[in-house]
PQR file of N, CA, C, O and H, with PARSE charges and radii, in Angstrom:
ATOM      1  N   MET A   1     161.222 104.979 104.166 -0.4000 1.5000
ATOM      2  CA  MET A   1     161.928 103.774 103.801 -0.0000 2.0000
ATOM      3  C   MET A   1     163.151 103.622 104.719  0.5500 1.7000
ATOM      4  O   MET A   1     163.945 104.554 104.842 -0.5500 1.4000
ATOM      5  N   PRO A   2     163.306 102.467 105.355 -0.5600 1.5000
ATOM      6  CA  PRO A   2     164.425 102.264 106.259  0.2800 2.0000
ATOM      7  C   PRO A   2     165.774 102.322 105.535  0.5500 1.7000
ATOM      8  O   PRO A   2     165.900 101.927 104.376 -0.5500 1.4000
ATOM      9  N   ASN A   3     166.755 102.817 106.246 -0.4000 1.5000
ATOM     10  CA  ASN A   3     168.090 103.014 105.671 -0.0000 2.0000
ATOM     11  C   ASN A   3     169.097 102.138 106.408  0.5500 1.7000
ATOM     12  O   ASN A   3     169.390 102.403 107.574 -0.5500 1.4000
ATOM     13  H   ASN A   3     166.653 103.138 107.188  0.4000 1.0000
ATOM     14  N   PRO A   4     169.634 101.105 105.765 -0.5600 1.5000
ATOM     15  CA  PRO A   4     170.603 100.241 106.448  0.2800 2.0000
ATOM     16  C   PRO A   4     171.885 100.977 106.831  0.5500 1.7000
ATOM     17  O   PRO A   4     172.615 100.523 107.713 -0.5500 1.4000
ATOM     18  N   GLN A   5     172.166 102.099 106.186 -0.4000 1.5000
ATOM     19  CA  GLN A   5     173.354 102.890 106.537 -0.0000 2.0000
ATOM     20  C   GLN A   5     173.141 103.677 107.830  0.5500 1.7000
ATOM     21  O   GLN A   5     174.100 104.166 108.427 -0.5500 1.4000
ATOM     22  H   GLN A   5     171.573 102.468 105.470  0.4000 1.0000
ATOM     23  N   ALA A   6     171.874 103.799 108.263 -0.4000 1.5000
ATOM     24  CA  ALA A   6     171.551 104.581 109.456 -0.0000 2.0000
ATOM     25  C   ALA A   6     170.990 103.699 110.579  0.5500 1.7000
ATOM     26  O   ALA A   6     170.297 104.193 111.469 -0.5500 1.4000
ATOM     27  H   ALA A   6     171.095 103.402 107.777  0.4000 1.0000
ATOM     28  N   LYS A   7     171.288 102.404 110.536 -0.4000 1.5000
ATOM     29  CA  LYS A   7     170.757 101.534 111.580 -0.0000 2.0000
ATOM     30  C   LYS A   7     171.506 101.751 112.890  0.5500 1.7000
ATOM     31  O   LYS A   7     172.686 102.101 112.906 -0.5500 1.4000
ATOM     32  H   LYS A   7     171.851 102.003 109.813  0.4000 1.0000
ATOM     33  N   TYR A   8     170.791 101.536 113.974 -0.4000 1.5000
ATOM     34  CA  TYR A   8     171.372 101.724 115.301 -0.0000 2.0000
ATOM     35  C   TYR A   8     172.441 100.682 115.593  0.5500 1.7000
ATOM     36  O   TYR A   8     172.359  99.542 115.136 -0.5500 1.4000
ATOM     37  H   TYR A   8     169.833 101.252 113.961  0.4000 1.0000
ATOM     38  N   HIS A   9     173.440 101.090 116.360 -0.4000 1.5000
ATOM     39  CA  HIS A   9     174.570 100.226 116.702 -0.0000 2.0000
ATOM     40  C   HIS A   9     174.159  99.037 117.560  0.5500 1.7000
ATOM     41  O   HIS A   9     174.855  98.021 117.575 -0.5500 1.4000
ATOM     42  H   HIS A   9     173.507 102.016 116.731  0.4000 1.0000
ATOM     43  N   ASP A  10     173.047  99.145 118.271 -0.4000 1.5000
ATOM     44  CA  ASP A  10     172.670  98.045 119.150 -0.0000 2.0000
ATOM     45  C   ASP A  10     171.804  96.977 118.475  0.5500 1.7000
ATOM     46  O   ASP A  10     171.406  96.016 119.133 -0.5500 1.4000
ATOM     47  H   ASP A  10     172.482  99.970 118.258  0.4000 1.0000
ATOM     48  N   ASN A  11     171.504  97.122 117.183 -0.4000 1.5000
ATOM     49  CA  ASN A  11     170.866  96.028 116.449 -0.0000 2.0000
ATOM     50  C   ASN A  11     171.853  94.861 116.373  0.5500 1.7000
ATOM     51  O   ASN A  11     173.043  95.066 116.135 -0.5500 1.4000
ATOM     52  H   ASN A  11     171.828  97.903 116.649  0.4000 1.0000
ATOM     53  N   VAL A  12     171.361  93.650 116.572 -0.4000 1.5000
ATOM     54  CA  VAL A  12     172.240  92.495 116.383 -0.0000 2.0000
ATOM     55  C   VAL A  12     172.497  92.327 114.886  0.5500 1.7000
ATOM     56  O   VAL A  12     171.655  92.708 114.074 -0.5500 1.4000
ATOM     57  H   VAL A  12     170.394  93.483 116.765  0.4000 1.0000
ATOM     58  N   PRO A  13     173.631  91.771 114.513 -0.5600 1.5000
ATOM     59  CA  PRO A  13     173.907  91.568 113.083  0.2800 2.0000
ATOM     60  C   PRO A  13     172.845  90.680 112.429  0.5500 1.7000
ATOM     61  O   PRO A  13     172.323  89.750 113.045 -0.5500 1.4000
ATOM     62  N   GLY A  14     172.546  90.986 111.193 -0.4000 1.5000
ATOM     63  CA  GLY A  14     171.581  90.189 110.445 -0.0000 2.0000
ATOM     64  C   GLY A  14     170.714  91.039 109.546  0.5500 1.7000
ATOM     65  O   GLY A  14     170.935  92.239 109.387 -0.5500 1.4000
ATOM     66  H   GLY A  14     172.969  91.742 110.693  0.4000 1.0000
ATOM     67  N   LYS A  15     169.744  90.405 108.973 -0.4000 1.5000
ATOM     68  CA  LYS A  15     168.880  91.021 107.980 -0.0000 2.0000
ATOM     69  C   LYS A  15     167.993  92.130 108.557  0.5500 1.7000
ATOM     70  O   LYS A  15     167.826  93.169 107.919 -0.5500 1.4000
ATOM     71  H   LYS A  15     169.565  89.429 109.101  0.4000 1.0000
ATOM     72  N   TRP A  16     167.427  91.933 109.737 -0.4000 1.5000
ATOM     73  CA  TRP A  16     166.482  92.865 110.333 -0.0000 2.0000
ATOM     74  C   TRP A  16     167.201  93.925 111.152  0.5500 1.7000
ATOM     75  O   TRP A  16     168.205  93.635 111.804 -0.5500 1.4000
ATOM     76  H   TRP A  16     167.563  91.088 110.255  0.4000 1.0000
ATOM     77  N   TYR A  17     166.684  95.169 111.122 -0.4000 1.5000
ATOM     78  CA  TYR A  17     167.280  96.278 111.861 -0.0000 2.0000
ATOM     79  C   TYR A  17     166.263  97.395 112.066  0.5500 1.7000
ATOM     80  O   TYR A  17     165.206  97.420 111.436 -0.5500 1.4000
ATOM     81  H   TYR A  17     165.869  95.405 110.593  0.4000 1.0000
ATOM     82  N   VAL A  18     166.603  98.312 112.956 -0.4000 1.5000
ATOM     83  CA  VAL A  18     165.849  99.549 113.168 -0.0000 2.0000
ATOM     84  C   VAL A  18     166.811 100.693 112.875  0.5500 1.7000
ATOM     85  O   VAL A  18     167.953 100.680 113.334 -0.5500 1.4000
ATOM     86  H   VAL A  18     167.462  98.292 113.468  0.4000 1.0000
ATOM     87  N   ASP A  19     166.348 101.687 112.108 -0.4000 1.5000
ATOM     88  CA  ASP A  19     167.225 102.815 111.773 -0.0000 2.0000
ATOM     89  C   ASP A  19     166.930 104.034 112.649  0.5500 1.7000
ATOM     90  O   ASP A  19     166.064 103.996 113.524 -0.5500 1.4000
ATOM     91  H   ASP A  19     165.420 101.697 111.735  0.4000 1.0000
ATOM     92  N   ASP A  20     167.663 105.104 112.395 -0.4000 1.5000
ATOM     93  CA  ASP A  20     167.617 106.284 113.264 -0.0000 2.0000
ATOM     94  C   ASP A  20     166.377 107.162 113.104  0.5500 1.7000
ATOM     95  O   ASP A  20     166.321 108.254 113.671 -0.5500 1.4000
ATOM     96  H   ASP A  20     168.366 105.135 111.685  0.4000 1.0000
ATOM     97  N   THR A  21     165.383 106.703 112.342 -0.4000 1.5000
ATOM     98  CA  THR A  21     164.122 107.433 112.278 -0.0000 2.0000
ATOM     99  C   THR A  21     163.129 106.956 113.342  0.5500 1.7000
ATOM    100  O   THR A  21     162.030 107.497 113.454 -0.5500 1.4000
ATOM    101  H   THR A  21     165.428 105.816 111.882  0.4000 1.0000
ATOM    102  N   CYS A  22     163.514 105.951 114.116 -0.4000 1.5000
ATOM    103  CA  CYS A  22     162.654 105.388 115.162 -0.0000 2.0000
ATOM    104  C   CYS A  22     162.261 106.472 116.173  0.5500 1.7000
ATOM    105  O   CYS A  22     163.096 107.263 116.611 -0.5500 1.4000
ATOM    106  H   CYS A  22     164.407 105.511 114.025  0.4000 1.0000
ATOM    107  N   ILE A  23     160.974 106.490 116.532 -0.4000 1.5000
ATOM    108  CA  ILE A  23     160.474 107.453 117.520 -0.0000 2.0000
ATOM    109  C   ILE A  23     160.165 106.773 118.862  0.5500 1.7000
ATOM    110  O   ILE A  23     159.564 107.386 119.744 -0.5500 1.4000
ATOM    111  H   ILE A  23     160.295 105.847 116.176  0.4000 1.0000
ATOM    112  N   ASP A  24     160.569 105.528 119.013 -0.4000 1.5000
ATOM    113  CA  ASP A  24     160.417 104.775 120.256 -0.0000 2.0000
ATOM    114  C   ASP A  24     158.967 104.700 120.719  0.5500 1.7000
ATOM    115  O   ASP A  24     158.666 104.937 121.889 -0.5500 1.4000
ATOM    116  H   ASP A  24     161.057 105.030 118.297  0.4000 1.0000
ATOM    117  N   CYS A  25     158.083 104.374 119.802 -0.4000 1.5000
ATOM    118  CA  CYS A  25     156.660 104.259 120.140 -0.0000 2.0000
ATOM    119  C   CYS A  25     156.334 102.924 120.822  0.5500 1.7000
ATOM    120  O   CYS A  25     155.242 102.766 121.368 -0.5500 1.4000
ATOM    121  H   CYS A  25     158.327 104.181 118.851  0.4000 1.0000
ATOM    122  N   ASP A  26     157.256 101.976 120.797 -0.4000 1.5000
ATOM    123  CA  ASP A  26     157.116 100.653 121.422 -0.0000 2.0000
ATOM    124  C   ASP A  26     156.184  99.702 120.679  0.5500 1.7000
ATOM    125  O   ASP A  26     155.935  98.598 121.164 -0.5500 1.4000
ATOM    126  H   ASP A  26     158.143 102.104 120.353  0.4000 1.0000
ATOM    127  N   LEU A  27     155.671 100.088 119.536 -0.4000 1.5000
ATOM    128  CA  LEU A  27     154.770  99.216 118.800 -0.0000 2.0000
ATOM    129  C   LEU A  27     155.464  97.916 118.393  0.5500 1.7000
ATOM    130  O   LEU A  27     154.887  96.838 118.535 -0.5500 1.4000
ATOM    131  H   LEU A  27     155.874 100.985 119.142  0.4000 1.0000
ATOM    132  N   CYS A  28     156.689  98.008 117.892 -0.4000 1.5000
ATOM    133  CA  CYS A  28     157.412  96.798 117.483 -0.0000 2.0000
ATOM    134  C   CYS A  28     157.688  95.898 118.689  0.5500 1.7000
ATOM    135  O   CYS A  28     157.650  94.672 118.577 -0.5500 1.4000
ATOM    136  H   CYS A  28     157.158  98.884 117.777  0.4000 1.0000
ATOM    137  N   ASN A  29     157.965  96.512 119.840 -0.4000 1.5000
ATOM    138  CA  ASN A  29     158.208  95.738 121.055 -0.0000 2.0000
ATOM    139  C   ASN A  29     156.957  94.975 121.476  0.5500 1.7000
ATOM    140  O   ASN A  29     157.046  93.861 121.992 -0.5500 1.4000
ATOM    141  H   ASN A  29     157.995  97.508 119.931  0.4000 1.0000
ATOM    142  N   ASP A  30     155.796  95.576 121.255 -0.4000 1.5000
ATOM    143  CA  ASP A  30     154.532  94.924 121.598 -0.0000 2.0000
ATOM    144  C   ASP A  30     154.182  93.819 120.600  0.5500 1.7000
ATOM    145  O   ASP A  30     153.709  92.752 120.994 -0.5500 1.4000
ATOM    146  H   ASP A  30     155.723  96.481 120.836  0.4000 1.0000
ATOM    147  N   LEU A  31     154.410  94.069 119.324 -0.4000 1.5000
ATOM    148  CA  LEU A  31     154.027  93.118 118.280 -0.0000 2.0000
ATOM    149  C   LEU A  31     155.005  91.959 118.126  0.5500 1.7000
ATOM    150  O   LEU A  31     154.600  90.852 117.770 -0.5500 1.4000
ATOM    151  H   LEU A  31     154.794  94.935 119.004  0.4000 1.0000
ATOM    152  N   ALA A  32     156.282  92.199 118.389 -0.4000 1.5000
ATOM    153  CA  ALA A  32     157.311  91.168 118.207 -0.0000 2.0000
ATOM    154  C   ALA A  32     158.303  91.230 119.371  0.5500 1.7000
ATOM    155  O   ALA A  32     159.485  91.517 119.182 -0.5500 1.4000
ATOM    156  H   ALA A  32     156.611  93.098 118.678  0.4000 1.0000
ATOM    157  N   ALA A  33     157.807  90.962 120.551 -0.4000 1.5000
ATOM    158  CA  ALA A  33     158.606  91.106 121.773 -0.0000 2.0000
ATOM    159  C   ALA A  33     159.812  90.176 121.828  0.5500 1.7000
ATOM    160  O   ALA A  33     160.769  90.457 122.549 -0.5500 1.4000
ATOM    161  H   ALA A  33     156.846  90.730 120.704  0.4000 1.0000
ATOM    162  N   LYS A  34     159.785  89.089 121.091 -0.4000 1.5000
ATOM    163  CA  LYS A  34     160.928  88.176 121.089 -0.0000 2.0000
ATOM    164  C   LYS A  34     162.087  88.710 120.257  0.5500 1.7000
ATOM    165  O   LYS A  34     163.190  88.166 120.316 -0.5500 1.4000
ATOM    166  H   LYS A  34     159.008  88.861 120.505  0.4000 1.0000
ATOM    167  N   ASN A  35     161.852  89.768 119.480 -0.4000 1.5000
ATOM    168  CA  ASN A  35     162.869  90.257 118.552 -0.0000 2.0000
ATOM    169  C   ASN A  35     163.239  91.728 118.724  0.5500 1.7000
ATOM    170  O   ASN A  35     164.339  92.129 118.345 -0.5500 1.4000
ATOM    171  H   ASN A  35     160.956  90.210 119.432  0.4000 1.0000
ATOM    172  N   PHE A  36     162.351  92.531 119.282 -0.4000 1.5000
ATOM    173  CA  PHE A  36     162.594  93.960 119.431 -0.0000 2.0000
ATOM    174  C   PHE A  36     162.580  94.357 120.903  0.5500 1.7000
ATOM    175  O   PHE A  36     161.803  93.825 121.695 -0.5500 1.4000
ATOM    176  H   PHE A  36     161.457  92.205 119.590  0.4000 1.0000
ATOM    177  N   LYS A  37     163.444  95.291 121.254 -0.4000 1.5000
ATOM    178  CA  LYS A  37     163.489  95.868 122.601 -0.0000 2.0000
ATOM    179  C   LYS A  37     163.699  97.365 122.474  0.5500 1.7000
ATOM    180  O   LYS A  37     164.145  97.866 121.442 -0.5500 1.4000
ATOM    181  H   LYS A  37     164.075  95.724 120.610  0.4000 1.0000
ATOM    182  N   GLY A  38     163.369  98.057 123.537 -0.4000 1.5000
ATOM    183  CA  GLY A  38     163.611  99.489 123.579 -0.0000 2.0000
ATOM    184  C   GLY A  38     164.913  99.802 124.298  0.5500 1.7000
ATOM    185  O   GLY A  38     165.283  99.127 125.259 -0.5500 1.4000
ATOM    186  H   GLY A  38     163.007  97.650 124.375  0.4000 1.0000
ATOM    187  N   ASN A  39     165.595 100.822 123.827 -0.4000 1.5000
ATOM    188  CA  ASN A  39     166.773 101.349 124.504 -0.0000 2.0000
ATOM    189  C   ASN A  39     166.308 102.634 125.189  0.5500 1.7000
ATOM    190  O   ASN A  39     166.282 103.701 124.576 -0.5500 1.4000
ATOM    191  H   ASN A  39     165.294 101.370 123.046  0.4000 1.0000
ATOM    192  N   ASP A  40     165.949 102.521 126.448 -0.4000 1.5000
ATOM    193  CA  ASP A  40     165.375 103.655 127.174 -0.0000 2.0000
ATOM    194  C   ASP A  40     166.363 104.806 127.330  0.5500 1.7000
ATOM    195  O   ASP A  40     165.965 105.971 127.337 -0.5500 1.4000
ATOM    196  H   ASP A  40     165.971 101.654 126.947  0.4000 1.0000
ATOM    197  N   ASP A  41     167.634 104.489 127.454 -0.4000 1.5000
ATOM    198  CA  ASP A  41     168.643 105.541 127.621 -0.0000 2.0000
ATOM    199  C   ASP A  41     168.790 106.405 126.375  0.5500 1.7000
ATOM    200  O   ASP A  41     169.006 107.613 126.471 -0.5500 1.4000
ATOM    201  H   ASP A  41     167.958 103.543 127.448  0.4000 1.0000
ATOM    202  N   GLU A  42     168.672 105.780 125.206 -0.4000 1.5000
ATOM    203  CA  GLU A  42     168.855 106.511 123.947 -0.0000 2.0000
ATOM    204  C   GLU A  42     167.549 106.827 123.236  0.5500 1.7000
ATOM    205  O   GLU A  42     167.549 107.552 122.242 -0.5500 1.4000
ATOM    206  H   GLU A  42     168.497 104.798 125.128  0.4000 1.0000
ATOM    207  N   GLY A  43     166.427 106.290 123.734 -0.4000 1.5000
ATOM    208  CA  GLY A  43     165.116 106.628 123.198 -0.0000 2.0000
ATOM    209  C   GLY A  43     164.799 106.052 121.829  0.5500 1.7000
ATOM    210  O   GLY A  43     164.283 106.751 120.957 -0.5500 1.4000
ATOM    211  H   GLY A  43     166.426 105.701 124.542  0.4000 1.0000
ATOM    212  N   HIS A  44     165.106 104.783 121.644 -0.4000 1.5000
ATOM    213  CA  HIS A  44     164.755 104.107 120.392 -0.0000 2.0000
ATOM    214  C   HIS A  44     164.654 102.615 120.629  0.5500 1.7000
ATOM    215  O   HIS A  44     165.109 102.108 121.655 -0.5500 1.4000
ATOM    216  H   HIS A  44     165.525 104.215 122.352  0.4000 1.0000
ATOM    217  N   SER A  45     164.060 101.917 119.684 -0.4000 1.5000
ATOM    218  CA  SER A  45     163.993 100.461 119.729 -0.0000 2.0000
ATOM    219  C   SER A  45     165.065  99.887 118.815  0.5500 1.7000
ATOM    220  O   SER A  45     165.660 100.598 118.005 -0.5500 1.4000
ATOM    221  H   SER A  45     163.691 102.329 118.852  0.4000 1.0000
ATOM    222  N   PHE A  46     165.298  98.589 118.961 -0.4000 1.5000
ATOM    223  CA  PHE A  46     166.312  97.913 118.151 -0.0000 2.0000
ATOM    224  C   PHE A  46     166.006  96.418 118.087  0.5500 1.7000
ATOM    225  O   PHE A  46     165.222  95.898 118.880 -0.5500 1.4000
ATOM    226  H   PHE A  46     164.815  98.011 119.618  0.4000 1.0000
ATOM    227  N   VAL A  47     166.629  95.746 117.142 -0.4000 1.5000
ATOM    228  CA  VAL A  47     166.491  94.298 117.016 -0.0000 2.0000
ATOM    229  C   VAL A  47     167.539  93.660 117.922  0.5500 1.7000
ATOM    230  O   VAL A  47     168.740  93.815 117.699 -0.5500 1.4000
ATOM    231  H   VAL A  47     167.267  96.168 116.498  0.4000 1.0000
ATOM    232  N   TYR A  48     167.080  92.946 118.941 -0.4000 1.5000
ATOM    233  CA  TYR A  48     168.021  92.290 119.840 -0.0000 2.0000
ATOM    234  C   TYR A  48     168.169  90.808 119.523  0.5500 1.7000
ATOM    235  O   TYR A  48     169.082  90.150 120.024 -0.5500 1.4000
ATOM    236  H   TYR A  48     166.105  92.820 119.122  0.4000 1.0000
ATOM    237  N   LYS A  49     167.268  90.279 118.688 -0.4000 1.5000
ATOM    238  CA  LYS A  49     167.343  88.887 118.243 -0.0000 2.0000
ATOM    239  C   LYS A  49     166.724  88.806 116.858  0.5500 1.7000
ATOM    240  O   LYS A  49     165.578  89.212 116.662 -0.5500 1.4000
ATOM    241  H   LYS A  49     166.527  90.813 118.282  0.4000 1.0000
ATOM    242  N   GLN A  50     167.465  88.290 115.908 -0.4000 1.5000
ATOM    243  CA  GLN A  50     166.931  88.119 114.561 -0.0000 2.0000
ATOM    244  C   GLN A  50     165.799  87.092 114.595  0.5500 1.7000
ATOM    245  O   GLN A  50     165.883  86.106 115.328 -0.5500 1.4000
ATOM    246  H   GLN A  50     168.395  87.960 116.067  0.4000 1.0000
ATOM    247  N   PRO A  51     164.747  87.311 113.813 -0.5600 1.5000
ATOM    248  CA  PRO A  51     163.620  86.377 113.797  0.2800 2.0000
ATOM    249  C   PRO A  51     164.046  84.973 113.365  0.5500 1.7000
ATOM    250  O   PRO A  51     164.828  84.793 112.432 -0.5500 1.4000
ATOM    251  N   GLU A  52     163.507  84.000 114.071 -0.4000 1.5000
ATOM    252  CA  GLU A  52     163.714  82.588 113.746 -0.0000 2.0000
ATOM    253  C   GLU A  52     162.348  81.917 113.697  0.5500 1.7000
ATOM    254  O   GLU A  52     161.528  82.123 114.591 -0.5500 1.4000
ATOM    255  H   GLU A  52     162.871  84.146 114.829  0.4000 1.0000
ATOM    256  N   GLY A  53     162.102  81.144 112.697 -0.4000 1.5000
ATOM    257  CA  GLY A  53     160.844  80.433 112.598 -0.0000 2.0000
ATOM    258  C   GLY A  53     159.728  81.298 112.032  0.5500 1.7000
ATOM    259  O   GLY A  53     159.829  82.523 111.973 -0.5500 1.4000
ATOM    260  H   GLY A  53     162.768  80.977 111.971  0.4000 1.0000
ATOM    261  N   GLU A  54     158.689  80.639 111.630 -0.4000 1.5000
ATOM    262  CA  GLU A  54     157.568  81.281 110.952 -0.0000 2.0000
ATOM    263  C   GLU A  54     156.854  82.311 111.831  0.5500 1.7000
ATOM    264  O   GLU A  54     156.506  83.394 111.361 -0.5500 1.4000
ATOM    265  H   GLU A  54     158.607  79.643 111.678  0.4000 1.0000
ATOM    266  N   GLU A  55     156.638  81.978 113.100 -0.4000 1.5000
ATOM    267  CA  GLU A  55     155.898  82.877 113.985 -0.0000 2.0000
ATOM    268  C   GLU A  55     156.663  84.182 114.225  0.5500 1.7000
ATOM    269  O   GLU A  55     156.074  85.260 114.150 -0.5500 1.4000
ATOM    270  H   GLU A  55     156.921  81.098 113.482  0.4000 1.0000
ATOM    271  N   GLU A  56     157.952  84.098 114.509 -0.4000 1.5000
ATOM    272  CA  GLU A  56     158.745  85.307 114.736 -0.0000 2.0000
ATOM    273  C   GLU A  56     158.856  86.133 113.459  0.5500 1.7000
ATOM    274  O   GLU A  56     158.830  87.362 113.513 -0.5500 1.4000
ATOM    275  H   GLU A  56     158.430  83.222 114.570  0.4000 1.0000
ATOM    276  N   LEU A  57     158.979  85.475 112.322 -0.4000 1.5000
ATOM    277  CA  LEU A  57     159.015  86.213 111.057 -0.0000 2.0000
ATOM    278  C   LEU A  57     157.702  86.940 110.817  0.5500 1.7000
ATOM    279  O   LEU A  57     157.694  88.093 110.386 -0.5500 1.4000
ATOM    280  H   LEU A  57     159.000  84.476 112.278  0.4000 1.0000
ATOM    281  N   LYS A  58     156.606  86.276 111.091 -0.4000 1.5000
ATOM    282  CA  LYS A  58     155.278  86.882 110.921 -0.0000 2.0000
ATOM    283  C   LYS A  58     155.116  88.089 111.835  0.5500 1.7000
ATOM    284  O   LYS A  58     154.630  89.133 111.399 -0.5500 1.4000
ATOM    285  H   LYS A  58     156.612  85.339 111.441  0.4000 1.0000
ATOM    286  N   GLN A  59     155.514  87.959 113.090 -0.4000 1.5000
ATOM    287  CA  GLN A  59     155.391  89.058 114.043 -0.0000 2.0000
ATOM    288  C   GLN A  59     156.309  90.228 113.663  0.5500 1.7000
ATOM    289  O   GLN A  59     155.912  91.388 113.772 -0.5500 1.4000
ATOM    290  H   GLN A  59     155.908  87.111 113.444  0.4000 1.0000
ATOM    291  N   SER A  60     157.511  89.927 113.226 -0.4000 1.5000
ATOM    292  CA  SER A  60     158.443  90.984 112.816 -0.0000 2.0000
ATOM    293  C   SER A  60     157.934  91.702 111.572  0.5500 1.7000
ATOM    294  O   SER A  60     158.064  92.921 111.461 -0.5500 1.4000
ATOM    295  H   SER A  60     157.833  88.985 113.138  0.4000 1.0000
ATOM    296  N   GLN A  61     157.366  90.964 110.653 -0.4000 1.5000
ATOM    297  CA  GLN A  61     156.801  91.571 109.454 -0.0000 2.0000
ATOM    298  C   GLN A  61     155.626  92.476 109.815  0.5500 1.7000
ATOM    299  O   GLN A  61     155.471  93.555 109.243 -0.5500 1.4000
ATOM    300  H   GLN A  61     157.261  89.974 110.744  0.4000 1.0000
ATOM    301  N   GLU A  62     154.809  92.043 110.754 -0.4000 1.5000
ATOM    302  CA  GLU A  62     153.689  92.878 111.212 -0.0000 2.0000
ATOM    303  C   GLU A  62     154.215  94.157 111.863  0.5500 1.7000
ATOM    304  O   GLU A  62     153.664  95.237 111.652 -0.5500 1.4000
ATOM    305  H   GLU A  62     154.934  91.166 111.219  0.4000 1.0000
ATOM    306  N   ALA A  63     155.278  94.033 112.650 -0.4000 1.5000
ATOM    307  CA  ALA A  63     155.883  95.215 113.274 -0.0000 2.0000
ATOM    308  C   ALA A  63     156.410  96.161 112.208  0.5500 1.7000
ATOM    309  O   ALA A  63     156.223  97.374 112.306 -0.5500 1.4000
ATOM    310  H   ALA A  63     155.727  93.156 112.821  0.4000 1.0000
ATOM    311  N   LYS A  64     157.061  95.624 111.201 -0.4000 1.5000
ATOM    312  CA  LYS A  64     157.600  96.449 110.109 -0.0000 2.0000
ATOM    313  C   LYS A  64     156.471  97.192 109.397  0.5500 1.7000
ATOM    314  O   LYS A  64     156.566  98.398 109.165 -0.5500 1.4000
ATOM    315  H   LYS A  64     157.214  94.639 111.121  0.4000 1.0000
ATOM    316  N   GLU A  65     155.420  96.481 109.056 -0.4000 1.5000
ATOM    317  CA  GLU A  65     154.303  97.078 108.330 -0.0000 2.0000
ATOM    318  C   GLU A  65     153.531  98.087 109.181  0.5500 1.7000
ATOM    319  O   GLU A  65     152.903  98.997 108.640 -0.5500 1.4000
ATOM    320  H   GLU A  65     155.343  95.502 109.244  0.4000 1.0000
ATOM    321  N   SER A  66     153.574  97.936 110.501 -0.4000 1.5000
ATOM    322  CA  SER A  66     152.833  98.818 111.405 -0.0000 2.0000
ATOM    323  C   SER A  66     153.651 100.003 111.893  0.5500 1.7000
ATOM    324  O   SER A  66     153.093 100.931 112.477 -0.5500 1.4000
ATOM    325  H   SER A  66     154.085  97.197 110.940  0.4000 1.0000
ATOM    326  N   CYS A  67     154.939  99.994 111.673 -0.4000 1.5000
ATOM    327  CA  CYS A  67     155.807 101.074 112.169 -0.0000 2.0000
ATOM    328  C   CYS A  67     155.352 102.417 111.585  0.5500 1.7000
ATOM    329  O   CYS A  67     155.315 102.579 110.365 -0.5500 1.4000
ATOM    330  H   CYS A  67     155.392  99.240 111.199  0.4000 1.0000
ATOM    331  N   PRO A  68     155.008 103.375 112.446 -0.5600 1.5000
ATOM    332  CA  PRO A  68     154.458 104.641 111.942  0.2800 2.0000
ATOM    333  C   PRO A  68     155.453 105.506 111.171  0.5500 1.7000
ATOM    334  O   PRO A  68     155.042 106.392 110.423 -0.5500 1.4000
ATOM    335  N   VAL A  69     156.747 105.265 111.339 -0.4000 1.5000
ATOM    336  CA  VAL A  69     157.749 106.073 110.637 -0.0000 2.0000
ATOM    337  C   VAL A  69     158.593 105.250 109.664  0.5500 1.7000
ATOM    338  O   VAL A  69     159.519 105.784 109.054 -0.5500 1.4000
ATOM    339  H   VAL A  69     157.080 104.544 111.947  0.4000 1.0000
ATOM    340  N   GLY A  70     158.289 103.960 109.510 -0.4000 1.5000
ATOM    341  CA  GLY A  70     159.026 103.115 108.569 -0.0000 2.0000
ATOM    342  C   GLY A  70     160.474 102.904 108.947  0.5500 1.7000
ATOM    343  O   GLY A  70     161.345 102.886 108.078 -0.5500 1.4000
ATOM    344  H   GLY A  70     157.537 103.526 110.006  0.4000 1.0000
ATOM    345  N   ALA A  71     160.745 102.742 110.235 -0.4000 1.5000
ATOM    346  CA  ALA A  71     162.126 102.625 110.724 -0.0000 2.0000
ATOM    347  C   ALA A  71     162.651 101.193 110.737  0.5500 1.7000
ATOM    348  O   ALA A  71     163.828 100.980 111.027 -0.5500 1.4000
ATOM    349  H   ALA A  71     160.037 102.756 110.941  0.4000 1.0000
ATOM    350  N   ILE A  72     161.814 100.216 110.434 -0.4000 1.5000
ATOM    351  CA  ILE A  72     162.234  98.810 110.491 -0.0000 2.0000
ATOM    352  C   ILE A  72     162.558  98.321 109.091  0.5500 1.7000
ATOM    353  O   ILE A  72     161.759  98.461 108.165 -0.5500 1.4000
ATOM    354  H   ILE A  72     160.858 100.389 110.199  0.4000 1.0000
ATOM    355  N   GLY A  73     163.747  97.746 108.952 -0.4000 1.5000
ATOM    356  CA  GLY A  73     164.168  97.189 107.669 -0.0000 2.0000
ATOM    357  C   GLY A  73     164.470  95.712 107.785  0.5500 1.7000
ATOM    358  O   GLY A  73     164.766  95.215 108.872 -0.5500 1.4000
ATOM    359  H   GLY A  73     164.397  97.632 109.704  0.4000 1.0000
ATOM    360  N   ASP A  74     164.398  95.016 106.681 -0.4000 1.5000
ATOM    361  CA  ASP A  74     164.738  93.591 106.658 -0.0000 2.0000
ATOM    362  C   ASP A  74     165.661  93.257 105.500  0.5500 1.7000
ATOM    363  O   ASP A  74     165.558  92.194 104.888 -0.5500 1.4000
ATOM    364  H   ASP A  74     164.157  95.419 105.798  0.4000 1.0000
ATOM    365  N   ASP A  75     166.569  94.188 105.211 -0.4000 1.5000
ATOM    366  CA  ASP A  75     167.484  93.986 104.102 -0.0000 2.0000
ATOM    367  C   ASP A  75     168.941  94.215 104.504  0.5500 1.7000
ATOM    368  O   ASP A  75     169.816  94.302 103.643 -0.5500 1.4000
ATOM    369  H   ASP A  75     166.652  95.052 105.708  0.4000 1.0000
ATOM    370  N   GLY A  76     169.196  94.312 105.784 -0.4000 1.5000
ATOM    371  CA  GLY A  76     170.546  94.558 106.272 -0.0000 2.0000
ATOM    372  C   GLY A  76     171.421  93.329 106.256  0.5500 1.7000
ATOM    373  O   GLY A  76     170.987  92.249 105.856 -0.5500 1.4000
ATOM    374  H   GLY A  76     168.485  94.242 106.483  0.4000 1.0000
ATOM    375  N   ALA A  77     172.637  93.493 106.685 -0.4000 1.5000
ATOM    376  CA  ALA A  77     173.547  92.355 106.769 -0.0000 2.0000
ATOM    377  C   ALA A  77     174.429  92.498 107.994  0.5500 1.7000
ATOM    378  O   ALA A  77     175.273  91.640 108.252 -0.5500 1.4000
ATOM    379  H   ALA A  77     172.989  94.371 107.010  0.4000 1.0000
TER
END
C-alpha cells in the first residue's frame, strides 16, 4: 500500500505520487508516459505531471494497478 508520508520529493504536488518502495521498473513510465518519469540518478520513478482528463486518469490508474510493488498512490496532497 502506497505511503503518502514516504513519497519522493520530485513528485509534483497533487493527488498522485510515487513512494519510496518504487523499484524503477519503468512500467508506469510506459503505461502513463504523460504523467510518470524515471529519475535515473536516484533509481526511481515519480509523477512529473498530475493526470488531466479521462485518458490520463485511465492510464495512471492502469499504472497504479500494474505496479509490482504498489508504490503509486492517488491520495496525496
